[in-house]
Structures are given as structure tokens and as C-alpha cells.
C-alpha positions in Angstrom: 76.1 179.3 194.9 78.6 181.2 197.1 79.1 178.3 199.4 79.6 175.8 196.6 82.1 178.1 194.9 83.9 178.6 198.3 84.1 174.9 199.1 85.4 174.0 195.6 87.9 176.8 195.7 89.3 176.1 199.2 89.5 172.3 198.5 91.4 172.8 195.3 93.7 175.3 196.9 94.5 172.9 199.8 95.3 170.1 197.5 97.5 172.2 195.2 99.4 173.8 198.2 100.0 170.3 199.7 101.4 169.0 196.4 103.6 172.1 195.8 104.7 172.2 199.4 105.8 168.6 199.4 107.9 169.3 196.3 109.4 172.5 197.7 110.4 170.7 200.9 112.1 167.9 198.9 114.1 170.5 196.9 115.0 172.4 200.0 116.5 169.2 201.5 118.6 168.8 198.4 120.0 172.3 198.7 120.5 172.0 202.4 122.6 168.9 201.9 125.1 170.8 199.8 128.5 172.1 201.1 128.4 175.4 202.9 129.2 178.6 201.1 129.1 181.4 203.7 130.7 184.0 201.3 127.4 184.1 199.4 125.4 185.4 202.3 128.2 187.5 203.7 128.5 189.5 200.4 124.7 190.3 200.5 125.1 191.5 204.1 128.2 193.6 203.2 126.7 195.1 200.1 122.9 195.1 200.4 122.7 198.0 198.0 124.2 195.8 195.2 121.9 193.0 196.0 118.9 195.3 195.6 120.4 196.8 192.4 120.7 193.2 191.1 117.1 192.6 191.6 116.1 195.9 190.0 118.4 195.5 187.0 118.6 191.7 186.4 115.1 190.6 187.5 112.8 193.5 187.2 114.8 195.2 184.4 115.5 192.0 182.5 118.9 193.4 181.5 120.4 190.2 180.0 117.2 189.1 178.3 116.7 192.4 176.6 120.0 191.9 174.8 117.9 189.4 172.7 115.6 192.2 171.6 112.4 190.4 170.4 112.6 187.5 172.8 113.7 189.8 175.6 110.8 192.1 175.2 108.4 189.2 175.1 109.8 187.7 178.2 109.7 191.1 180.0 106.0 191.3 179.1 105.3 187.8 180.5 107.3 188.4 183.6 105.6 191.7 184.4 102.3 190.1 183.7 103.1 187.6 186.5 103.8 190.5 188.8 101.0 192.9 187.9 98.3 190.2 187.5 98.8 189.2 191.1 96.4 192.1 191.7 93.8 190.2 189.7 94.3 187.1 191.9 94.0 189.2 195.0 90.6 190.4 193.6 89.7 186.8 192.8 90.6 185.7 196.4 88.3 188.5 197.8 85.5 187.4 195.4 85.9 183.7 196.5 86.1 184.4 200.2 83.7 187.3 200.6 81.4 187.2 197.6 81.3 188.0 193.9 80.2 191.6 194.6 82.8 192.3 197.2 85.4 194.9 196.4 88.7 196.2 197.9 88.0 199.8 199.0 90.2 202.4 197.3 91.7 199.8 194.9 89.1 198.3 192.7 87.4 201.7 192.0 90.4 203.3 190.2 90.1 203.0 186.5 93.9 203.2 185.7 94.5 199.9 187.6 92.0 198.1 185.3 93.7 199.7 182.3 97.2 198.4 183.4 95.8 194.9 184.2 94.2 194.6 180.8 97.2 196.1 178.9 99.8 193.8 180.5 97.6 190.8 179.9 97.4 191.6 176.2 101.2 192.3 176.1 101.6 188.9 177.7 99.5 187.3 175.0 101.6 188.9 172.3 104.7 187.5 174.1 103.2 184.0 174.0 102.7 184.3 170.3 106.3 185.4 169.8 107.6 182.5 172.0 105.5 180.1 170.0 107.0 181.4 166.7 110.5 181.3 168.2 110.2 177.7 169.3 108.9 176.7 165.9 111.7 178.6 164.1 114.4 177.2 166.3 113.0 173.7 166.6 115.8 171.1 167.1 114.0 168.9 164.5 114.5 171.7 161.9 117.9 172.9 162.9 119.4 169.9 164.6 122.6 170.9 166.4 122.3 174.6 165.6 119.1 175.0 167.7 119.7 176.5 171.2 116.8 174.3 172.3 118.6 171.1 171.5 118.6 168.9 174.6 116.0 171.1 176.4 112.8 169.5 177.8 110.5 170.9 175.1 107.2 169.5 176.3 107.5 171.5 179.5 107.9 174.7 177.6 104.8 174.0 175.5 102.8 173.2 178.6 103.9 176.4 180.2 102.8 178.5 177.2 99.5 176.7 177.3 99.0 177.3 181.0 99.9 181.0 180.8 97.4 181.4 177.9 94.8 179.8 180.1 95.6 182.3 182.8 94.9 185.1 180.4 91.7 183.9 178.8 90.1 182.8 182.1 91.0 186.2 183.5 89.2 188.0 180.6 86.3 185.5 180.8 85.8 186.1 184.5 86.2 189.9 184.2 84.0 190.1 181.2 81.1 188.3 183.0 81.9 190.5 186.0 81.4 193.6 183.9 78.1 192.3 182.5 76.9 191.5 186.1 77.9 194.9 187.3 80.6 193.7 189.5 83.7 195.1 187.7 84.0 198.7 189.0 86.9 199.7 186.7 84.3 200.6 184.1 85.8 201.2 180.6 89.2 201.6 182.2 89.5 197.9 181.9 88.9 198.3 178.2 89.4 194.7 177.0 87.4 193.2 179.9 84.7 195.7 178.9 84.8 194.5 175.3 84.6 190.9 176.4 81.7 191.8 178.7 79.7 193.0 175.7 79.4 189.3 174.7 77.4 188.6 178.0 75.4 191.8 178.2 71.7 191.3 178.7 71.9 187.8 180.1 69.8 186.6 183.0 71.4 187.7 186.4 71.2 184.1 187.6 73.0 182.9 184.5 75.6 185.6 185.0 76.2 184.5 188.6 76.8 180.9 187.5 79.1 182.0 184.7 81.0 184.4 187.0 81.5 181.6 189.6 82.7 179.2 186.9 85.1 181.9 185.5 86.4 182.6 189.0 87.0 178.9 189.7 88.6 178.4 186.3 90.9 181.3 186.8 92.0 180.1 190.3 92.3 176.5 189.1 94.7 177.4 186.3 96.9 179.3 188.8 96.9 176.3 191.2 97.7 173.8 188.4 100.4 176.1 187.2 101.9 176.3 190.7 102.1 172.6 191.0 103.6 172.3 187.5 106.2 175.0 188.1 107.7 173.5 191.2 108.1 170.2 189.3 109.6 171.7 186.2 112.4 173.9 184.8 110.0 176.9 185.3 110.9 176.8 189.0 113.2 179.7 187.9 110.1 181.9 188.3 110.8 181.7 192.1 114.5 180.8 192.1 115.9 183.3 189.6 115.7 186.3 192.1 117.6 184.2 194.7 120.2 183.1 192.2 120.7 186.7 191.1 120.9 187.8 194.8 123.6 185.2 195.7 125.7 185.4 192.6 129.3 186.3 193.1 130.3 189.7 192.1 131.0 191.1 189.6 129.0 189.0 187.2 130.4 185.6 188.4 133.5 186.1 186.3 137.0 187.6 186.6 138.5 185.7 189.4 138.4 182.0 189.7 137.1 181.0 193.2 139.6 179.6 195.7 139.2 175.9 196.6 136.9 175.6 199.5 136.2 172.8 202.0 133.6 173.0 204.7 133.0 176.6 203.7 136.6 177.6 204.3 139.6 178.1 201.9 141.5 174.8 201.7 144.9 174.8 203.4 147.1 172.6 201.4 149.6 172.1 204.2 147.0 170.6 206.5 144.5 169.2 203.9 143.5 165.5 204.0 142.1 164.1 200.7 140.1 161.6 202.8 138.5 164.3 204.9 138.5 167.6 202.9 136.7 168.3 199.7 139.1 168.7 196.7 136.9 170.2 194.0 133.9 168.2 193.0 134.3 164.5 192.8 130.7 163.6 193.5 127.4 165.4 193.4 127.3 165.8 197.2 130.5 167.9 196.9 128.6 170.8 195.3 127.6 173.8 197.5 124.0 174.8 198.1 124.7 177.6 195.5 125.7 174.9 193.0 122.4 173.1 193.6 120.6 176.5 193.3 122.3 177.0 189.9 121.1 173.6 188.7 117.5 174.2 189.9 117.4 177.7 188.3 118.3 176.7 184.8 115.6 177.7 182.3 116.9 175.5 179.5 116.8 178.5 177.2 120.1 177.5 175.5 121.5 181.0 175.3 124.7 179.8 176.9 124.8 176.9 174.4 124.3 179.2 171.4 127.3 181.4 172.5 129.7 178.6 173.6 132.8 178.4 171.2 133.2 174.7 172.0 129.6 173.9 171.1 129.8 176.0 168.0 132.8 174.2 166.7 131.4 170.6 167.1 132.7 169.8 170.6 130.6 167.9 173.1 130.5 170.7 175.7 127.1 172.4 176.0 127.0 174.6 179.2 123.3 174.1 179.3 123.5 170.3 179.1 126.3 170.2 181.6 124.0 171.9 184.2 121.0 169.8 183.2 123.0 166.5 183.5 124.2 167.6 186.9 120.6 168.6 187.9 119.1 165.3 186.7 121.8 163.3 188.5 121.2 165.3 191.7 117.4 164.7 191.5 118.0 161.0 190.9 120.4 160.6 193.8 118.5 163.0 196.1 116.6 160.3 198.1 120.0 158.7 199.0 121.7 162.1 199.6 119.1 163.3 202.1 118.6 159.9 203.8 120.1 159.0 207.2 122.9 156.4 207.4 120.4 153.9 208.7 118.0 154.5 205.9 120.7 154.2 203.3 121.6 150.7 204.5 118.1 149.6 203.8 118.1 150.6 200.1 118.2 147.6 197.7 120.8 147.3 194.9 118.0 148.0 192.4 117.1 151.2 194.3 120.7 152.3 194.4 121.0 151.7 190.7 118.0 153.8 190.0 119.3 156.5 192.3 122.7 156.5 190.4 124.5 156.1 193.8 127.6 154.6 192.3 127.7 156.5 189.1 130.9 158.5 188.7 130.6 162.2 188.2 133.3 162.5 185.5 134.0 159.4 183.4 133.4 157.9 180.0 130.2 156.4 181.3 129.7 159.0 184.1 127.4 162.0 184.5 129.9 164.2 182.6 132.2 162.9 179.9 135.8 164.0 180.2 135.7 165.5 176.7 133.0 167.8 177.9 135.1 169.0 180.8 138.2 169.6 178.8 136.6 171.4 175.9 135.9 174.5 178.0 138.0 177.6 177.3 136.8 179.5 180.3 135.8 182.3 177.9 132.8 183.3 180.0 130.3 183.5 177.1 127.9 181.2 179.0 128.0 183.2 182.3 127.7 186.5 180.4 124.6 185.4 178.5 122.8 183.4 181.2 119.6 185.3 182.1 119.5 183.8 185.6 123.3 184.2 186.4 124.3 180.5 186.5 128.1 180.2 187.1 129.0 177.4 184.7 132.8 178.1 184.8 133.0 177.7 188.6 131.4 174.2 188.3 133.6 173.1 185.4 136.7 174.4 187.2 135.8 172.6 190.4 135.3 169.3 188.6 138.6 169.8 186.8 140.3 170.3 190.2 139.2 166.9 191.5 140.2 165.2 188.2 143.7 166.8 188.2 144.5 166.8 191.9 142.9 163.6 193.1 142.5 161.4 190.0 145.5 162.7 188.1 143.3 162.6 185.0 143.8 165.3 182.4 145.1 165.7 178.8 148.6 164.4 178.8 150.1 167.3 176.9 149.1 169.6 179.7 151.4 167.6 182.0 154.4 169.1 180.2 153.1 172.6 180.9 152.6 171.8 184.6 156.1 170.3 184.9 157.6 173.4 183.2 155.7 175.7 185.6 157.0 173.8 188.6 160.6 173.6 187.4 161.1 176.7 185.4 158.3 179.1 186.3 156.9 179.4 182.8 154.9 177.1 180.5 157.6 176.7 177.9 160.3 175.5 180.3 162.8 178.2 179.2 165.5 179.7 181.4 164.5 182.6 183.6 167.4 184.7 182.2 165.7 184.7 178.8 163.1 187.0 180.3 165.5 189.9 179.7 166.4 189.2 176.0 163.7 191.5 174.6 165.3 194.5 176.4 168.5 194.1 174.3 166.5 195.0 171.2 165.5 198.4 172.5 167.5 201.6 172.0 166.9 202.8 175.6 167.5 201.4 179.0 164.9 199.6 181.0 165.0 199.6 184.8 165.2 196.0 186.1 164.2 195.6 189.7 167.0 194.2 191.8 165.6 194.7 195.3 163.1 197.6 195.6 161.4 199.6 192.9 162.7 203.1 192.6 160.6 205.8 194.3 160.0 207.6 191.0 158.8 204.4 189.3 155.1 204.8 188.3 154.4 201.3 187.1 155.9 197.9 187.3 155.6 196.5 183.8 154.5 192.8 184.2 155.8 191.4 181.0 154.4 187.9 181.4 155.7 184.6 180.1 154.5 185.0 176.5 155.5 188.6 176.4 159.0 187.7 177.4 159.5 184.4 175.7 157.2 184.0 172.7 158.6 185.9 169.6 155.3 187.2 168.3 154.2 188.4 171.8 157.6 190.0 172.3 156.8 192.5 169.6 153.9 193.7 171.8 156.2 193.9 174.8 158.7 196.1 172.9 155.9 198.3 171.5 154.4 199.0 174.9 157.9 199.6 176.4 158.6 202.2 173.6 155.2 203.8 174.0 155.7 204.2 177.8 159.2 205.6 177.2 157.9 208.1 174.6 155.1 209.2 177.0 157.6 209.7 179.8 156.2 207.0 182.0 158.8 205.7 184.4 158.5 201.9 184.6 160.5 198.9 185.7 160.4 195.2 185.1 161.2 192.2 187.3 163.1 190.3 184.7 164.2 186.9 186.1 162.4 187.6 189.3 159.1 187.3 187.5 157.4 183.9 187.3 154.2 182.8 185.7 151.2 184.1 187.5 149.8 180.6 187.7 146.8 181.2 185.5 147.3 178.2 183.3 147.7 175.8 186.3 144.6 177.2 188.0 142.4 177.1 184.9 143.6 173.5 184.3 142.6 172.6 187.9 146.0 172.3 189.5 145.3 174.7 192.3 148.4 173.7 194.3 150.8 174.9 191.5 148.8 178.1 191.2 149.2 178.7 195.0 152.9 178.0 194.8 153.6 180.4 192.0 151.1 183.0 193.2 152.6 183.1 196.7 156.1 183.4 195.2 155.1 186.3 193.0 153.2 188.1 195.8 156.2 187.8 198.1 158.4 189.2 195.3 156.0 192.1 194.6 155.4 193.0 198.2 159.1 192.9 199.0 159.8 195.1 196.1 157.2 197.6 197.3 155.1 197.4 194.1 151.8 199.3 194.2 150.8 199.8 190.5 151.2 197.3 187.7 150.6 197.4 183.9 150.2 194.1 182.1 149.9 193.2 178.4 148.5 189.7 178.9 144.8 189.7 179.9 145.3 186.5 181.8 148.1 188.0 183.9 146.0 191.1 184.2 143.0 189.2 185.5 145.1 187.0 187.9 147.0 189.9 189.3 144.0 192.2 189.7 141.3 189.7 190.7 142.9 186.6 192.1 146.1 187.7 193.9 144.0 189.5 196.6 142.9 186.0 197.6 146.6 185.3 198.6 147.6 188.6 200.0 148.5 190.5 196.8 146.6 193.8 196.5 147.8 196.1 193.7 146.4 198.7 191.3 146.5 196.8 188.0 145.7 198.1 184.6 145.9 196.5 181.1 148.2 198.2 178.7 145.3 199.3 176.5 143.8 201.1 179.4 147.0 202.9 180.2 147.8 203.7 176.5 144.3 205.1 175.9 144.7 207.3 178.9 148.1 208.5 177.7 146.6 209.3 174.3 143.7 211.2 175.9 146.2 213.2 177.9 148.2 214.1 174.8 151.3 212.3 175.9 151.0 210.0 172.9 149.9 211.4 169.6 149.4 209.3 166.5 150.4 211.2 163.4 151.1 208.9 160.5 148.0 207.6 158.8 147.5 203.9 158.5 145.2 203.4 155.5 143.9 199.9 156.4 140.7 198.1 157.1 141.1 196.6 160.6 138.9 194.3 162.6 139.4 193.9 166.3 139.2 190.7 168.3 138.1 191.0 171.9 140.2 188.8 174.2 137.8 187.0 176.5 139.8 187.7 179.7 140.0 191.4 178.9 136.5 191.8 177.5 133.9 189.6 179.2 135.9 188.8 182.3 136.9 192.4 183.0 134.6 194.5 180.8 137.4 196.3 178.9 135.9 196.9 175.5 136.2 200.7 174.9 139.9 201.5 175.4 141.4 199.3 172.6 138.8 200.7 170.2 139.5 204.2 171.4 143.2 203.8 170.6 142.5 202.6 167.0 140.0 205.5 166.6 142.8 208.0 167.2 145.0 206.5 164.5 144.5 208.5 161.2 143.3 206.5 158.3 142.2 203.4 160.2 138.9 202.0 159.2 137.5 199.6 161.7 135.0 196.9 160.9 133.5 194.8 163.7 133.1 191.0 163.3 129.6 189.5 163.6 130.4 188.4 167.2 132.1 191.1 169.2 132.3 192.7 172.6 130.2 190.8 175.1 129.3 188.3 172.4 132.8 188.0 171.1 134.1 184.6 170.0 137.0 183.0 171.8 140.4 182.3 170.1 140.5 178.9 171.8 143.5 179.4 174.2 141.8 180.1 177.5 141.1 177.6 180.3 144.7 176.2 179.7 143.6 175.1 176.2 146.7 176.9 174.9 148.6 173.8 176.0 146.2 171.1 174.9 145.6 169.6 171.5 142.3 170.4 169.9 141.2 167.1 168.4 137.4 167.3 168.3 135.5 169.3 165.7 136.6 172.5 164.0 139.5 174.4 165.6 138.1 177.4 167.5 140.8 179.8 166.2 140.0 178.8 162.6 136.3 179.6 163.2 137.3 183.0 164.6 139.5 183.8 161.7 136.8 182.7 159.3 134.6 185.4 160.9 137.5 187.9 160.7 137.9 187.2 157.0 134.3 188.1 156.3 135.2 191.7 157.1 137.9 191.7 154.4 140.6 193.1 156.7 144.0 194.3 155.9 145.0 193.6 159.6 143.5 191.8 162.5 144.2 193.5 165.8 143.9 192.2 169.4 145.2 192.9 172.8 146.3 189.5 174.1 149.5 187.4 173.4 147.5 184.2 173.4 145.0 185.6 170.9 148.0 186.9 168.9 149.4 183.3 168.6 146.1 181.5 168.0 144.8 183.9 165.4 148.2 184.1 163.8 148.4 180.3 163.4 144.9 180.2 161.9 145.7 183.0 159.5 148.8 181.2 158.3 146.7 178.1 157.6 144.3 180.2 155.6 147.2 181.7 153.6 148.4 178.2 152.8 144.9 177.4 151.6 144.7 180.5 149.5 141.8 181.8 151.5 143.6 184.8 153.0 145.8 187.4 151.3 149.5 187.1 152.0 149.7 190.6 153.5 147.2 189.8 156.2 148.7 189.8 159.7 147.5 189.9 163.3 149.0 192.6 165.6 148.5 194.0 169.0 146.7 197.4 169.2 149.9 198.8 170.7 151.8 197.9 167.5 149.4 200.0 165.5 149.8 202.9 167.8 153.6 202.9 167.8 153.6 202.6 164.0 151.5 205.7 163.7 153.5 207.7 166.3 156.8 206.8 164.8 155.6 207.1 161.3 157.1 203.7 160.5 155.7 200.6 158.8 154.9 197.5 160.9 157.9 195.2 161.2 157.7 192.1 159.2 155.7 189.5 161.0 157.5 186.2 161.2 155.7 183.2 162.6 158.2 181.0 164.4 157.3 177.6 165.7 156.3 178.0 169.4 159.0 176.9 171.7 158.4 173.7 173.5 
């Protein structure tokens, strides 16, 4: 019996490994054909500790999945079952190669090991039951668009659950017969295997030997079938997720937009050649190996889709489907991509059609529809929620870059914004001298930098385009200036020397304009000797802190809520007058998810007497976008429900007296939506949206909030 079992086991293993190996080699060739991305490996070498921490927290600790409590716990149980039950397969390998009664000395004689093996197997079974219930509950057939599984390959998920279940029952069958035959040395430590063994107790030894061999072969066969299935399905993430987590950019794949790369090096616009260099992603071959790794790692869980503001408001963008469509296109075109020039010439037209050789990456009939690309607000919800750290925003931005810089194809209204940035240094096209008008409304002097910042200046106050030019945002600017003055913080502003940071251009995909504005600002800041900056706009804050180091600008940058919270904590600002209002706070995406600033704005409100805060359903890392990011502030929203309207509907559910935020874009977008609701009679006339700093200054000065007027945004 031993030799028959051994022959069958070894033959099955050889076939399975050959099939799996062939597929792995094919996938490796696809990844190797991608553009180089040396920074990914360099960061692991520079910060090996963080790479190890990532594996411990993201992979073994299941940090992101555990945010979805029930599903997360279930997934953790299944994942740990895969790891811990490897010990059972080691035992099975020994039994196959040496004999059914062979044991690993010092290992298979320790009862607690058997206890852990049985316990994790039962926990895995419970997880499978939960997954089954979740998939029934969230079935696309029942929920249509609302289901996060809409668009996923559902049959593969059901096959996976079935195969994992087979791993579990064959394990208990094999171990139960083992116990009955006297070959399971864990005793009652392996308590469930012991209970199963009671079913076979008293059987003929020869019968038990046959059953034990059958159980062993079944247990091994299921694992081999599962291996072949995994490398041909979305469940490849079992092996690729740790790699994707290791090579993700830090921190969390958000914050800074990546510089344009060609051949693994930053693109030099002065020497760049569109015919030779890679400008963004114009075809699937332009993606880096990390891009292909992202595509192959996607689990199709739909968590990104369920959190995406574009998808939730009826737009065609699903971060999940974008990755899947890129993946499916890459797999279809792979034989052509990895073939030699000689081999490519031998492909027939029918073969090229099947391989999608001539299919455009972004087009009405392309892999990605333009409406998908331009619906993205860069809010980061997809990246934040993705359990395997796929970097959706980077891929969207790179495809936008090709469309804007090579194809000159983007929403027409954004062209006005680009022209204004190039000619006037701000998105509205206003005169640079208007950047000082807000100062005239203050009752104290503000130092305007002429050449160098004064030695006693603590912070350069980066006012930003909206803060200087948009009437609603100027109220925030004046409030922050007053608060800094009251706290005795010496600050200065650049005035007409300040230009747009370039964030709208970069997020649109016009990297050249970003570089132009960024280098101009960095030169100004460096010449002025600026070291510390405070900014009220999260987009400016993010660009100055995270992106300007790419072009030689290294500064200590804080958001105004961080500085104000610190000043309140130190006692330099003391709220005194009560504000008896119910206030709900909206997290700006580029302050919250992109830079993890959640606490300080709430700390400020908590110090104001009388304020009662009520969180919206979606807040902090699950906060919902206002709709202005990703340069959407300067594009018309023609598809589905307006994102700012959806967000205000959520705010109204808290019955607020005031909506607070900490971003000028959010201030404008939410304010517009609130005005619409007032016109519809759905919001009380007194409801306003204000910056956190306005609440603070109101309490400190003991004054009411100034009347909120909603002017038409300047063109």
C-alpha cells in the first residue's frame, strides 16, 4: 500500500507543480516586461525595518481587513489557517515519503501543536461560513450597483471557498483515521481530530490503513488542485500580497504624487523626446513592474469600490474595475508583449485582434473609458481601504498624464484653469496684486516678504490661491492670521511673490506646468530663506510637504489646524465664549487620508465651550470627498449625483447648526451644496459651513460669526 500511495502522490505532485510552474513563469515574464522602478527596491534596502513592519502589520496583523470587523476576523482566521496548517502538510509529506506511522521527532509528540492545528482549522471553517453569508447578502443580483462584488469574478470566489472547505474536511478525515490507527501522537490535544477518530474506532487495521492512505492522498490532492487554481485566478494574492505590501511606496501609497518616470529615472522635460521617452501610460507596456504586480494582486473584494465617491454617486469609475480591466488587457496582450520582434511579425491579424494589440488604453472603445479616468477626485479612499495596498491613484494619474501631455485630451473647462496657471500663477486668472487685498481688512500689520524673511519670523504663512482670492476662503485666511497674531506668533506672507503650488495642474496630469510653478516657488522660498511654513489649504500643505522635496524644496510644513491645536494646548490661545451649536466636521481628503491629520481639528472644536460635535456616518479614514480633488474643482460634474450634494445630504442627517471643515476647496463645495439645499427647503436658512479656525476665533473674541455671503466664484 505504501508504494502505491507514494507513486500516486509523487505523480500528482509532479503534474501540479508543472502546471503551476508554467503559469508562474508566464506571469513573471509579464512583470519583467514592465518599465523599471528602482525606487521600490531601494526603499526596501534603505528601510528594511519598515518593510518587516509592513509584513507584520499588514500581512500577518491584517490591519486593513480588521477595520471590516466581521469579514476581517474571518479573513484573519482563514489566512492564519493557511500558515499554521502548513505544519499538517509537512506531516502529510513525511507520511507520504516515509510511511504512515513515521513521525517528526520532538514535533508530533507535543499536544499543544495538535490543539492549535485543530482550533485554527475550526476557526477557518467558521470564516468560510461567514464568507458564504456575506456573499449571499451582498450578491450583485440582489443589490445591483450597491454590491461591492459587482464586476468581480464570482465563480472563482465560490470555487475557492469550496476548495478551502475540502482542505479542512480532508484534514480531519485523515487525522481522525490516523488517531483510530494509533498514528496520531497528539492524543486528545488534537481534540476535534480525536472526536472524528471515534467514528473509525474499532475498525480492522487493514481497513484503517486503506482509509488513512485515501485520506492522505485526498488531503494532498486538494492542496495541489488549489495551488494550480490559485496561480490561474485572482487568489494569486495569497502569494503576491506580501510582495505588494513590501514594495508599496511609503507612507501608505498616498500623500505625494509620484514624479514622471521614464526608464526608471525622473523625466527631464528639457531633454525629453515623446518618441523615445515614456510620458505617463499610453499603452499597457508603459506600466512598471509594480503596476503589473498591483494588477495581479487585486483580490476583487470591492472595498475600494464601496468607498469610492465617484462610484457611490453614479459615475463610471470603479477603482476595482479599472485595475481588473487593465489586468485583463495585460493578460490578453501578454503573448505579444513578451514575444521577440521576429515572433511578433508572425502573428496573424486574427491573433493580434484576440491579443488586443491595437486596442487603445484610454478611448471611448478602449480599455479604459475617458469618463472613468476623469471621474477620479484623488481622494485616496481606494488606496486607504485596499487590503493588499494597490496604488490606484498613481495609475490613474499616469494615464491622465499621457492623455493631457501627449494626446491633449481632457475636459475642456480644465484648459481655462491651465491657461490661468501659466499666465497668472493662479487658477482664477486674477492679478497677483490681489493676493494682498485680504490684509487690508485686518486691524494689524502683516509682514510681507520683500527679499528675505526676518530672523524673528517663526512661520511663513502660505496663503494659497483660494485663501487669497476666493471670498469664502479669505475668511479662513483672516481668522488664521488673527489667531497667530493673538498667540504672538511672528509670521510673514509672500504676497504677490506667491504662486499656485501647481497641485491642480499635477493632479490633472499636466506635469510640465506643475514643474514650472513648483520650481518657481522653490526658488522663491529658498532665496527668502524659508524653513517653516504653515498652510491653510490641505492641497498646498500636501504639495509643499510631500512633493516639493522632489524638486529641491525641503521645508517643515504644518497645516493651520496642527499649529492652532498646539497653540491652544500651550495656552497661547484660549477659547472663552461658548458656542451652543451642534457641529459636524468634514474631513478634507488631502488633510485626512493623504496626511493622517484627523485629531487636531477635532481637538480644537473640543476646547470650544458649548460645542456639541456629531460625526457623519462616513468620517476620518472612511470620510467622503467633497468632489473638488484631482483638479475636479475646475471641471463640470455632468454624470450622476454631485459628490458635494451627497456629502451635504450626509451632513444634514446629523441635524447640524454648522458644518465645519479645514480646507478652502471643501468650504466652497459644501457651501454651494448647502445653498442648493436651502433653495429646496431641505436645509435651515441659518446653516453655514465654516473653517475650524473661524469657530476658534469666534470663541476667543467672544463675537458671532460674520455673515456668510456666497459670491459667485470668480472666473
